[in-house]
mmCIF file as gemmi writes it, N, C-alpha and C atoms, coordinates in Angstrom:
data_model
loop_
_atom_site.group_PDB
_atom_site.id
_atom_site.type_symbol
_atom_site.label_atom_id
_atom_site.label_alt_id
_atom_site.label_comp_id
_atom_site.label_asym_id
_atom_site.label_entity_id
_atom_site.label_seq_id
_atom_site.pdbx_PDB_ins_code
_atom_site.Cartn_x
_atom_site.Cartn_y
_atom_site.Cartn_z
_atom_site.occupancy
_atom_site.B_iso_or_equiv
_atom_site.pdbx_formal_charge
_atom_site.auth_seq_id
_atom_site.auth_asym_id
_atom_site.pdbx_PDB_model_num
ATOM 1 N N . MET Axp A 1 ? 0.85 -1.177 0 1 0 ? 1 A 1
ATOM 2 C CA . MET Axp A 1 ? 0 0 0 1 0 ? 1 A 1
ATOM 3 C C . MET Axp A 1 ? 0.896 1.241 0 1 0 ? 1 A 1
ATOM 4 N N . PRO Axp A 2 ? 0.665 2.213 -0.883 1 0 ? 2 A 1
ATOM 5 C CA . PRO Axp A 2 ? 1.482 3.414 -0.931 1 0 ? 2 A 1
ATOM 6 C C . PRO Axp A 2 ? 1.363 4.212 0.359 1 0 ? 2 A 1
ATOM 7 N N . ALA Axp A 3 ? 2.418 4.948 0.675 1 0 ? 3 A 1
ATOM 8 C CA . ALA Axp A 3 ? 2.426 5.746 1.905 1 0 ? 3 A 1
ATOM 9 C C . ALA Axp A 3 ? 1.296 6.753 1.927 1 0 ? 3 A 1
ATOM 10 N N . SER Axp A 4 ? 0.889 7.257 0.769 1 0 ? 4 A 1
ATOM 11 C CA . SER Axp A 4 ? -0.146 8.286 0.729 1 0 ? 4 A 1
ATOM 12 C C . SER Axp A 4 ? -1.514 7.766 1.134 1 0 ? 4 A 1
ATOM 13 N N . THR Axp A 5 ? -1.715 6.446 1.105 1 0 ? 5 A 1
ATOM 14 C CA . THR Axp A 5 ? -3.006 5.895 1.502 1 0 ? 5 A 1
ATOM 15 C C . THR Axp A 5 ? -2.916 5.143 2.824 1 0 ? 5 A 1
ATOM 16 N N . SER Axp A 6 ? -1.841 5.324 3.57 1 0 ? 6 A 1
ATOM 17 C CA . SER Axp A 6 ? -1.732 4.659 4.86 1 0 ? 6 A 1
ATOM 18 C C . SER Axp A 6 ? -2.731 5.27 5.832 1 0 ? 6 A 1
ATOM 19 N N . PRO Axp A 7 ? -3.148 4.507 6.819 1 0 ? 7 A 1
ATOM 20 C CA . PRO Axp A 7 ? -4.101 5.039 7.794 1 0 ? 7 A 1
ATOM 21 C C . PRO Axp A 7 ? -3.585 6.291 8.507 1 0 ? 7 A 1
ATOM 22 N N . VAL Axp A 8 ? -2.295 6.331 8.776 1 0 ? 8 A 1
ATOM 23 C CA . VAL Axp A 8 ? -1.719 7.496 9.449 1 0 ? 8 A 1
ATOM 24 C C . VAL Axp A 8 ? -1.81 8.728 8.552 1 0 ? 8 A 1
ATOM 25 N N . ALA Axp A 9 ? -1.495 8.564 7.266 1 0 ? 9 A 1
ATOM 26 C CA . ALA Axp A 9 ? -1.567 9.69 6.328 1 0 ? 9 A 1
ATOM 27 C C . ALA Axp A 9 ? -3.001 10.173 6.176 1 0 ? 9 A 1
ATOM 28 N N . ARG Axp A 10 ? -3.949 9.236 6.102 1 0 ? 10 A 1
ATOM 29 C CA . ARG Axp A 10 ? -5.359 9.625 5.989 1 0 ? 10 A 1
ATOM 30 C C . ARG Axp A 10 ? -5.828 10.357 7.241 1 0 ? 10 A 1
ATOM 31 N N . ALA Axp A 11 ? -5.431 9.866 8.412 1 0 ? 11 A 1
ATOM 32 C CA . ALA Axp A 11 ? -5.817 10.515 9.665 1 0 ? 11 A 1
ATOM 33 C C . ALA Axp A 11 ? -5.205 11.912 9.764 1 0 ? 11 A 1
ATOM 34 N N . LEU Axp A 12 ? -3.958 12.03 9.342 1 0 ? 12 A 1
ATOM 35 C CA . LEU Axp A 12 ? -3.303 13.335 9.369 1 0 ? 12 A 1
ATOM 36 C C . LEU Axp A 12 ? -4.003 14.321 8.445 1 0 ? 12 A 1
ATOM 37 N N . ARG Axp A 13 ? -4.373 13.87 7.243 1 0 ? 13 A 1
ATOM 38 C CA . ARG Axp A 13 ? -5.116 14.743 6.321 1 0 ? 13 A 1
ATOM 39 C C . ARG Axp A 13 ? -6.452 15.175 6.917 1 0 ? 13 A 1
ATOM 40 N N . LEU Axp A 14 ? -7.124 14.243 7.586 1 0 ? 14 A 1
ATOM 41 C CA . LEU Axp A 14 ? -8.412 14.566 8.203 1 0 ? 14 A 1
ATOM 42 C C . LEU Axp A 14 ? -8.237 15.615 9.302 1 0 ? 14 A 1
ATOM 43 N N . VAL Axp A 15 ? -7.225 15.442 10.139 1 0 ? 15 A 1
ATOM 44 C CA . VAL Axp A 15 ? -6.976 16.399 11.219 1 0 ? 15 A 1
ATOM 45 C C . VAL Axp A 15 ? -6.617 17.769 10.651 1 0 ? 15 A 1
ATOM 46 N N . ILE Axp A 16 ? -5.725 17.791 9.677 1 0 ? 16 A 1
ATOM 47 C CA . ILE Axp A 16 ? -5.306 19.066 9.092 1 0 ? 16 A 1
ATOM 48 C C . ILE Axp A 16 ? -6.473 19.778 8.421 1 0 ? 16 A 1
ATOM 49 N N . SER Axp A 17 ? -7.259 19.044 7.657 1 0 ? 17 A 1
ATOM 50 C CA . SER Axp A 17 ? -8.385 19.687 6.978 1 0 ? 17 A 1
ATOM 51 C C . SER Axp A 17 ? -9.428 20.178 7.971 1 0 ? 17 A 1
ATOM 52 N N . THR Axp A 18 ? -9.643 19.451 9.063 1 0 ? 18 A 1
ATOM 53 C CA . THR Axp A 18 ? -10.59 19.893 10.082 1 0 ? 18 A 1
ATOM 54 C C . THR Axp A 18 ? -10.084 21.15 10.782 1 0 ? 18 A 1
ATOM 55 N N . VAL Axp A 19 ? -8.803 21.197 11.078 1 0 ? 19 A 1
ATOM 56 C CA . VAL Axp A 19 ? -8.217 22.382 11.723 1 0 ? 19 A 1
ATOM 57 C C . VAL Axp A 19 ? -8.296 23.596 10.802 1 0 ? 19 A 1
ATOM 58 N N . VAL Axp A 20 ? -7.978 23.405 9.534 1 0 ? 20 A 1
ATOM 59 C CA . VAL Axp A 20 ? -8.041 24.524 8.587 1 0 ? 20 A 1
ATOM 60 C C . VAL Axp A 20 ? -9.475 25.01 8.435 1 0 ? 20 A 1
ATOM 61 N N . PHE Axp A 21 ? -10.405 24.094 8.273 1 0 ? 21 A 1
ATOM 62 C CA . PHE Axp A 21 ? -11.803 24.484 8.121 1 0 ? 21 A 1
ATOM 63 C C . PHE Axp A 21 ? -12.313 25.163 9.392 1 0 ? 21 A 1
ATOM 64 N N . GLY Axp A 22 ? -11.927 24.636 10.549 1 0 ? 22 A 1
ATOM 65 C CA . GLY Axp A 22 ? -12.307 25.258 11.815 1 0 ? 22 A 1
ATOM 66 C C . GLY Axp A 22 ? -11.727 26.654 11.952 1 0 ? 22 A 1
ATOM 67 N N . ALA Axp A 23 ? -10.476 26.831 11.525 1 0 ? 23 A 1
ATOM 68 C CA . ALA Axp A 23 ? -9.854 28.161 11.582 1 0 ? 23 A 1
ATOM 69 C C . ALA Axp A 23 ? -10.628 29.152 10.721 1 0 ? 23 A 1
ATOM 70 N N . VAL Axp A 24 ? -11.027 28.723 9.546 1 0 ? 24 A 1
ATOM 71 C CA . VAL Axp A 24 ? -11.817 29.601 8.671 1 0 ? 24 A 1
ATOM 72 C C . VAL Axp A 24 ? -13.141 29.969 9.346 1 0 ? 24 A 1
ATOM 73 N N . LEU Axp A 25 ? -13.825 28.989 9.901 1 0 ? 25 A 1
ATOM 74 C CA . LEU Axp A 25 ? -15.104 29.25 10.571 1 0 ? 25 A 1
ATOM 75 C C . LEU Axp A 25 ? -14.945 30.22 11.74 1 0 ? 25 A 1
ATOM 76 N N . PHE Axp A 26 ? -13.985 29.916 12.621 1 0 ? 26 A 1
ATOM 77 C CA . PHE Axp A 26 ? -13.858 30.715 13.838 1 0 ? 26 A 1
ATOM 78 C C . PHE Axp A 26 ? -13.221 32.08 13.581 1 0 ? 26 A 1
ATOM 79 N N . LEU Axp A 27 ? -12.346 32.178 12.6 1 0 ? 27 A 1
ATOM 80 C CA . LEU Axp A 27 ? -11.812 33.497 12.243 1 0 ? 27 A 1
ATOM 81 C C . LEU Axp A 27 ? -12.907 34.381 11.664 1 0 ? 27 A 1
ATOM 82 N N . ALA Axp A 28 ? -13.762 33.792 10.846 1 0 ? 28 A 1
ATOM 83 C CA . ALA Axp A 28 ? -14.871 34.558 10.284 1 0 ? 28 A 1
ATOM 84 C C . ALA Axp A 28 ? -15.838 34.994 11.382 1 0 ? 28 A 1
ATOM 85 N N . ALA Axp A 29 ? -16.038 34.149 12.392 1 0 ? 29 A 1
ATOM 86 C CA . ALA Axp A 29 ? -16.957 34.474 13.482 1 0 ? 29 A 1
ATOM 87 C C . ALA Axp A 29 ? -16.309 35.434 14.481 1 0 ? 29 A 1
ATOM 88 N N . GLY Axp A 30 ? -14.984 35.391 14.565 1 0 ? 30 A 1
ATOM 89 C CA . GLY Axp A 30 ? -14.282 36.244 15.516 1 0 ? 30 A 1
ATOM 90 C C . GLY Axp A 30 ? -14.309 35.729 16.942 1 0 ? 30 A 1
ATOM 91 N N . THR Axp A 31 ? -14.729 34.497 17.132 1 0 ? 31 A 1
ATOM 92 C CA . THR Axp A 31 ? -14.796 33.915 18.469 1 0 ? 31 A 1
ATOM 93 C C . THR Axp A 31 ? -14.752 32.391 18.387 1 0 ? 31 A 1
ATOM 94 N N . LEU Axp A 32 ? -14.256 31.797 19.471 1 0 ? 32 A 1
ATOM 95 C CA . LEU Axp A 32 ? -14.291 30.342 19.586 1 0 ? 32 A 1
ATOM 96 C C . LEU Axp A 32 ? -15.563 29.88 20.289 1 0 ? 32 A 1
ATOM 97 N N . ALA Axp A 33 ? -16.315 30.826 20.833 1 0 ? 33 A 1
ATOM 98 C CA . ALA Axp A 33 ? -17.54 30.511 21.576 1 0 ? 33 A 1
ATOM 99 C C . ALA Axp A 33 ? -18.722 30.377 20.624 1 0 ? 33 A 1
ATOM 100 N N . TRP Axp A 34 ? -18.669 29.363 19.8 1 0 ? 34 A 1
ATOM 101 C CA . TRP Axp A 34 ? -19.727 29.115 18.819 1 0 ? 34 A 1
ATOM 102 C C . TRP Axp A 34 ? -20.026 27.618 18.838 1 0 ? 34 A 1
ATOM 103 N N . PRO Axp A 35 ? -20.895 27.177 19.729 1 0 ? 35 A 1
ATOM 104 C CA . PRO Axp A 35 ? -21.164 25.738 19.895 1 0 ? 35 A 1
ATOM 105 C C . PRO Axp A 35 ? -21.626 25.045 18.614 1 0 ? 35 A 1
ATOM 106 N N . ALA Axp A 36 ? -22.398 25.731 17.781 1 0 ? 36 A 1
ATOM 107 C CA . ALA Axp A 36 ? -22.874 25.108 16.543 1 0 ? 36 A 1
ATOM 108 C C . ALA Axp A 36 ? -21.717 24.78 15.607 1 0 ? 36 A 1
ATOM 109 N N . ALA Axp A 37 ? -20.711 25.628 15.566 1 0 ? 37 A 1
ATOM 110 C CA . ALA Axp A 37 ? -19.547 25.37 14.711 1 0 ? 37 A 1
ATOM 111 C C . ALA Axp A 37 ? -18.742 24.182 15.238 1 0 ? 37 A 1
ATOM 112 N N . TRP Axp A 38 ? -18.604 24.089 16.565 1 0 ? 38 A 1
ATOM 113 C CA . TRP Axp A 38 ? -17.9 22.945 17.145 1 0 ? 38 A 1
ATOM 114 C C . TRP Axp A 38 ? -18.636 21.644 16.825 1 0 ? 38 A 1
ATOM 115 N N . ALA Axp A 39 ? -19.955 21.688 16.95 1 0 ? 39 A 1
ATOM 116 C CA . ALA Axp A 39 ? -20.751 20.502 16.627 1 0 ? 39 A 1
ATOM 117 C C . ALA Axp A 39 ? -20.618 20.151 15.151 1 0 ? 39 A 1
ATOM 118 N N . TYR Axp A 40 ? -20.669 21.156 14.301 1 0 ? 40 A 1
ATOM 119 C CA . TYR Axp A 40 ? -20.538 20.936 12.861 1 0 ? 40 A 1
ATOM 120 C C . TYR Axp A 40 ? -19.179 20.309 12.535 1 0 ? 40 A 1
ATOM 121 N N . LEU Axp A 41 ? -18.104 20.852 13.11 1 0 ? 41 A 1
ATOM 122 C CA . LEU Axp A 41 ? -16.774 20.282 12.864 1 0 ? 41 A 1
ATOM 123 C C . LEU Axp A 41 ? -16.688 18.834 13.343 1 0 ? 41 A 1
ATOM 124 N N . ALA Axp A 42 ? -17.269 18.544 14.494 1 0 ? 42 A 1
ATOM 125 C CA . ALA Axp A 42 ? -17.238 17.172 15.011 1 0 ? 42 A 1
ATOM 126 C C . ALA Axp A 42 ? -17.998 16.225 14.094 1 0 ? 42 A 1
ATOM 127 N N . ILE Axp A 43 ? -19.171 16.645 13.636 1 0 ? 43 A 1
ATOM 128 C CA . ILE Axp A 43 ? -19.974 15.796 12.755 1 0 ? 43 A 1
ATOM 129 C C . ILE Axp A 43 ? -19.262 15.578 11.423 1 0 ? 43 A 1
ATOM 130 N N . ILE Axp A 44 ? -18.709 16.634 10.856 1 0 ? 44 A 1
ATOM 131 C CA . ILE Axp A 44 ? -17.995 16.515 9.579 1 0 ? 44 A 1
ATOM 132 C C . ILE Axp A 44 ? -16.768 15.621 9.728 1 0 ? 44 A 1
ATOM 133 N N . ALA Axp A 45 ? -15.979 15.822 10.78 1 0 ? 45 A 1
ATOM 134 C CA . ALA Axp A 45 ? -14.773 15.009 10.986 1 0 ? 45 A 1
ATOM 135 C C . ALA Axp A 45 ? -15.138 13.54 11.182 1 0 ? 45 A 1
ATOM 136 N N . LEU Axp A 46 ? -16.172 13.274 11.962 1 0 ? 46 A 1
ATOM 137 C CA . LEU Axp A 46 ? -16.607 11.898 12.188 1 0 ? 46 A 1
ATOM 138 C C . LEU Axp A 46 ? -17.103 11.258 10.892 1 0 ? 46 A 1
ATOM 139 N N . THR Axp A 47 ? -17.92 11.998 10.154 1 0 ? 47 A 1
ATOM 140 C CA . THR Axp A 47 ? -18.453 11.472 8.893 1 0 ? 47 A 1
ATOM 141 C C . THR Axp A 47 ? -17.332 11.184 7.903 1 0 ? 47 A 1
ATOM 142 N N . MET Axp A 48 ? -16.414 12.123 7.753 1 0 ? 48 A 1
ATOM 143 C CA . MET Axp A 48 ? -15.315 11.923 6.803 1 0 ? 48 A 1
ATOM 144 C C . MET Axp A 48 ? -14.384 10.788 7.256 1 0 ? 48 A 1
ATOM 145 N N . GLY Axp A 49 ? -14.178 10.664 8.553 1 0 ? 49 A 1
ATOM 146 C CA . GLY Axp A 49 ? -13.35 9.568 9.061 1 0 ? 49 A 1
ATOM 147 C C . GLY Axp A 49 ? -13.968 8.206 8.792 1 0 ? 49 A 1
ATOM 148 N N . VAL Axp A 50 ? -15.264 8.094 9.058 1 0 ? 50 A 1
ATOM 149 C CA . VAL Axp A 50 ? -15.971 6.822 8.801 1 0 ? 50 A 1
ATOM 150 C C . VAL Axp A 50 ? -15.996 6.53 7.303 1 0 ? 50 A 1
ATOM 151 N N . TYR Axp A 51 ? -16.36 7.542 6.507 1 0 ? 51 A 1
ATOM 152 C CA . TYR Axp A 51 ? -16.411 7.368 5.05 1 0 ? 51 A 1
ATOM 153 C C . TYR Axp A 51 ? -15.043 6.963 4.498 1 0 ? 51 A 1
ATOM 154 N N . GLY Axp A 52 ? -14.004 7.657 4.938 1 0 ? 52 A 1
ATOM 155 C CA . GLY Axp A 52 ? -12.657 7.347 4.459 1 0 ? 52 A 1
ATOM 156 C C . GLY Axp A 52 ? -12.218 5.942 4.821 1 0 ? 52 A 1
ATOM 157 N N . THR Axp A 53 ? -12.56 5.511 6.016 1 0 ? 53 A 1
ATOM 158 C CA . THR Axp A 53 ? -12.208 4.16 6.449 1 0 ? 53 A 1
ATOM 159 C C . THR Axp A 53 ? -12.932 3.112 5.618 1 0 ? 53 A 1
ATOM 160 N N . ILE Axp A 54 ? -14.221 3.334 5.383 1 0 ? 54 A 1
ATOM 161 C CA . ILE Axp A 54 ? -15.002 2.384 4.584 1 0 ? 54 A 1
ATOM 162 C C . ILE Axp A 54 ? -14.46 2.309 3.156 1 0 ? 54 A 1
ATOM 163 N N . VAL Axp A 55 ? -14.212 3.451 2.547 1 0 ? 55 A 1
ATOM 164 C CA . VAL Axp A 55 ? -13.705 3.466 1.167 1 0 ? 55 A 1
ATOM 165 C C . VAL Axp A 55 ? -12.332 2.808 1.099 1 0 ? 55 A 1
ATOM 166 N N . ALA Axp A 56 ? -11.472 3.079 2.078 1 0 ? 56 A 1
ATOM 167 C CA . ALA Axp A 56 ? -10.128 2.49 2.077 1 0 ? 56 A 1
ATOM 168 C C . ALA Axp A 56 ? -10.176 0.97 2.193 1 0 ? 56 A 1
ATOM 169 N N . LYS Axp A 57 ? -11.138 0.451 2.939 1 0 ? 57 A 1
ATOM 170 C CA . LYS Axp A 57 ? -11.235 -0.999 3.101 1 0 ? 57 A 1
ATOM 171 C C . LYS Axp A 57 ? -11.957 -1.678 1.937 1 0 ? 57 A 1
ATOM 172 N N . VAL Axp A 58 ? -13.007 -1.039 1.426 1 0 ? 58 A 1
ATOM 173 C CA . VAL Axp A 58 ? -13.823 -1.662 0.394 1 0 ? 58 A 1
ATOM 174 C C . VAL Axp A 58 ? -13.283 -1.397 -1.01 1 0 ? 58 A 1
ATOM 175 N N . HIS Axp A 59 ? -12.778 -0.182 -1.249 1 0 ? 59 A 1
ATOM 176 C CA . HIS Axp A 59 ? -12.318 0.206 -2.587 1 0 ? 59 A 1
ATOM 177 C C . HIS Axp A 59 ? -10.954 0.901 -2.561 1 0 ? 59 A 1
ATOM 178 N N . PRO Axp A 60 ? -9.897 0.221 -2.152 1 0 ? 60 A 1
ATOM 179 C CA . PRO Axp A 60 ? -8.584 0.872 -2.133 1 0 ? 60 A 1
ATOM 180 C C . PRO Axp A 60 ? -8.129 1.275 -3.539 1 0 ? 60 A 1
ATOM 181 N N . ASP Axp A 61 ? -8.615 0.574 -4.563 1 0 ? 61 A 1
ATOM 182 C CA . ASP Axp A 61 ? -8.269 0.915 -5.934 1 0 ? 61 A 1
ATOM 183 C C . ASP Axp A 61 ? -8.841 2.275 -6.338 1 0 ? 61 A 1
ATOM 184 N N . LEU Axp A 62 ? -9.97 2.649 -5.771 1 0 ? 62 A 1
ATOM 185 C CA . LEU Axp A 62 ? -10.56 3.953 -6.045 1 0 ? 62 A 1
ATOM 186 C C . LEU Axp A 62 ? -9.671 5.068 -5.512 1 0 ? 62 A 1
ATOM 187 N N . ILE Axp A 63 ? -9.14 4.89 -4.325 1 0 ? 63 A 1
ATOM 188 C CA . ILE Axp A 63 ? -8.233 5.889 -3.755 1 0 ? 63 A 1
ATOM 189 C C . ILE Axp A 63 ? -6.995 6.02 -4.625 1 0 ? 63 A 1
ATOM 190 N N . GLU Axp A 64 ? -6.443 4.891 -5.036 1 0 ? 64 A 1
ATOM 191 C CA . GLU Axp A 64 ? -5.256 4.912 -5.892 1 0 ? 64 A 1
ATOM 192 C C . GLU Axp A 64 ? -5.539 5.64 -7.206 1 0 ? 64 A 1
ATOM 193 N N . GLU Axp A 65 ? -6.697 5.386 -7.796 1 0 ? 65 A 1
ATOM 194 C CA . GLU Axp A 65 ? -7.064 6.032 -9.053 1 0 ? 65 A 1
ATOM 195 C C . GLU Axp A 65 ? -7.207 7.541 -8.888 1 0 ? 65 A 1
ATOM 196 N N . ARG Axp A 66 ? -7.761 7.958 -7.779 1 0 ? 66 A 1
ATOM 197 C CA . ARG Axp A 66 ? -7.991 9.389 -7.546 1 0 ? 66 A 1
ATOM 198 C C . ARG Axp A 66 ? -6.709 10.148 -7.241 1 0 ? 66 A 1
ATOM 199 N N . HIS Axp A 67 ? -5.621 9.45 -7.019 1 0 ? 67 A 1
ATOM 200 C CA . HIS Axp A 67 ? -4.336 10.098 -6.767 1 0 ? 67 A 1
ATOM 201 C C . HIS Axp A 67 ? -3.615 10.478 -8.058 1 0 ? 67 A 1
ATOM 202 N N . HIS Axp A 68 ? -4.196 10.13 -9.189 1 0 ? 68 A 1
ATOM 203 C CA . HIS Axp A 68 ? -3.582 10.438 -10.483 1 0 ? 68 A 1
ATOM 204 C C . HIS Axp A 68 ? -4.567 11.238 -11.322 1 0 ? 68 A 1
ATOM 205 N N . PRO Axp A 69 ? -4.172 12.435 -11.754 1 0 ? 69 A 1
ATOM 206 C CA . PRO Axp A 69 ? -5.088 13.211 -12.602 1 0 ? 69 A 1
ATOM 207 C C . PRO Axp A 69 ? -5.229 12.561 -13.973 1 0 ? 69 A 1
ATOM 208 N N . PRO Axp A 70 ? -6.38 12.713 -14.614 1 0 ? 70 A 1
ATOM 209 C CA . PRO Axp A 70 ? -6.515 12.179 -15.964 1 0 ? 70 A 1
ATOM 210 C C . PRO Axp A 70 ? -5.598 12.929 -16.922 1 0 ? 70 A 1
ATOM 211 N N . ALA Axp A 71 ? -5.252 12.299 -18.016 1 0 ? 71 A 1
ATOM 212 C CA . ALA Axp A 71 ? -4.328 12.9 -18.978 1 0 ? 71 A 1
ATOM 213 C C . ALA Axp A 71 ? -4.874 14.201 -19.555 1 0 ? 71 A 1
ATOM 214 N N . ASP Axp A 72 ? -6.193 14.317 -19.678 1 0 ? 72 A 1
ATOM 215 C CA . ASP Axp A 72 ? -6.782 15.514 -20.267 1 0 ? 72 A 1
ATOM 216 C C . ASP Axp A 72 ? -7.217 16.544 -19.215 1 0 ? 72 A 1
ATOM 217 N N . ALA Axp A 73 ? -6.716 16.421 -17.98 1 0 ? 73 A 1
ATOM 218 C CA . ALA Axp A 73 ? -7.094 17.363 -16.922 1 0 ? 73 A 1
ATOM 219 C C . ALA Axp A 73 ? -6.53 18.747 -17.227 1 0 ? 73 A 1
ATOM 220 N N . LYS Axp A 74 ? -7.288 19.76 -16.88 1 0 ? 74 A 1
ATOM 221 C CA . LYS Axp A 74 ? -6.844 21.139 -17.066 1 0 ? 74 A 1
ATOM 222 C C . LYS Axp A 74 ? -5.659 21.416 -16.142 1 0 ? 74 A 1
ATOM 223 N N . LYS Axp A 75 ? -4.78 22.306 -16.575 1 0 ? 75 A 1
ATOM 224 C CA . LYS Axp A 75 ? -3.58 22.62 -15.806 1 0 ? 75 A 1
ATOM 225 C C . LYS Axp A 75 ? -3.942 23.18 -14.431 1 0 ? 75 A 1
ATOM 226 N N . TRP Axp A 76 ? -4.987 24.01 -14.35 1 0 ? 76 A 1
ATOM 227 C CA . TRP Axp A 76 ? -5.391 24.612 -13.09 1 0 ? 76 A 1
ATOM 228 C C . TRP Axp A 76 ? -6.003 23.595 -12.132 1 0 ? 76 A 1
ATOM 229 N N . ASP Axp A 77 ? -6.44 22.467 -12.64 1 0 ? 77 A 1
ATOM 230 C CA . ASP Axp A 77 ? -7.105 21.468 -11.819 1 0 ? 77 A 1
ATOM 231 C C . ASP Axp A 77 ? -6.116 20.472 -11.197 1 0 ? 77 A 1
ATOM 232 N N . LYS Axp A 78 ? -4.946 20.297 -11.805 1 0 ? 78 A 1
ATOM 233 C CA . LYS Axp A 78 ? -3.99 19.291 -11.341 1 0 ? 78 A 1
ATOM 234 C C . LYS Axp A 78 ? -3.479 19.5 -9.915 1 0 ? 78 A 1
ATOM 235 N N . PRO Axp A 79 ? -3.297 20.749 -9.43 1 0 ? 79 A 1
ATOM 236 C CA . PRO Axp A 79 ? -2.827 20.895 -8.038 1 0 ? 79 A 1
ATOM 237 C C . PRO Axp A 79 ? -3.809 20.362 -6.998 1 0 ? 79 A 1
ATOM 238 N N . PHE Axp A 80 ? -5.074 20.183 -7.364 1 0 ? 80 A 1
ATOM 239 C CA . PHE Axp A 80 ? -6.064 19.696 -6.422 1 0 ? 80 A 1
ATOM 240 C C . PHE Axp A 80 ? -6.051 18.178 -6.288 1 0 ? 80 A 1
ATOM 241 N N . VAL Axp A 81 ? -5.287 17.495 -7.117 1 0 ? 81 A 1
ATOM 242 C CA . VAL Axp A 81 ? -5.181 16.048 -7.047 1 0 ? 81 A 1
ATOM 243 C C . VAL Axp A 81 ? -4.025 15.7 -6.124 1 0 ? 81 A 1
ATOM 244 N N . VAL Axp A 82 ? -4.301 14.873 -5.121 1 0 ? 82 A 1
ATOM 245 C CA . VAL Axp A 82 ? -3.254 14.459 -4.191 1 0 ? 82 A 1
ATOM 246 C C . VAL Axp A 82 ? -2.406 13.409 -4.895 1 0 ? 82 A 1
ATOM 247 N N . SER Axp A 83 ? -1.125 13.688 -5.002 1 0 ? 83 A 1
ATOM 248 C CA . SER Axp A 83 ? -0.255 12.698 -5.641 1 0 ? 83 A 1
ATOM 249 C C . SER Axp A 83 ? 0.977 12.502 -4.788 1 0 ? 83 A 1
ATOM 250 N N . ASP Axp A 84 ? 1.593 11.376 -4.976 1 0 ? 84 A 1
ATOM 251 C CA . ASP Axp A 84 ? 2.804 11.028 -4.246 1 0 ? 84 A 1
ATOM 252 C C . ASP Axp A 84 ? 3.914 10.868 -5.268 1 0 ? 84 A 1
ATOM 253 N N . ALA Axp A 85 ? 4.854 11.795 -5.285 1 0 ? 85 A 1
ATOM 254 C CA . ALA Axp A 85 ? 5.93 11.802 -6.286 1 0 ? 85 A 1
ATOM 255 C C . ALA Axp A 85 ? 6.81 10.565 -6.177 1 0 ? 85 A 1
ATOM 256 N N . ARG Axp A 86 ? 6.838 9.93 -5.012 1 0 ? 86 A 1
ATOM 257 C CA . ARG Axp A 86 ? 7.693 8.749 -4.831 1 0 ? 86 A 1
ATOM 258 C C . ARG Axp A 86 ? 7.208 7.562 -5.656 1 0 ? 86 A 1
ATOM 259 N N . ARG Axp A 87 ? 5.929 7.55 -6.068 1 0 ? 87 A 1
ATOM 260 C CA . ARG Axp A 87 ? 5.395 6.438 -6.835 1 0 ? 87 A 1
ATOM 261 C C . ARG Axp A 87 ? 5.744 6.533 -8.301 1 0 ? 87 A 1
ATOM 262 N N . SER Axp A 88 ? 6.156 7.686 -8.764 1 0 ? 88 A 1
ATOM 263 C CA . SER Axp A 88 ? 6.428 7.878 -10.201 1 0 ? 88 A 1
ATOM 264 C C . SER Axp A 88 ? 7.678 7.151 -10.638 1 0 ? 88 A 1
């Protein structure tokens, strides 16, 4: 299994994306005292964690496929594809 699809890498991506999204929410609100945002972040993180685990176990080939942009992908779209240069 490539390093980019390891459970640790997936968990790290989930934590980082949750922190970034939370920072955007709370910076826009100007306060950390927003219970609905905390609940929303918890629900989103839990949902994405469960979904990611299920997909990784049931369809690991799908994750591998999504790590490579299609040949006809637009240049502006390629940075959004997670790739691991070590596999090339």
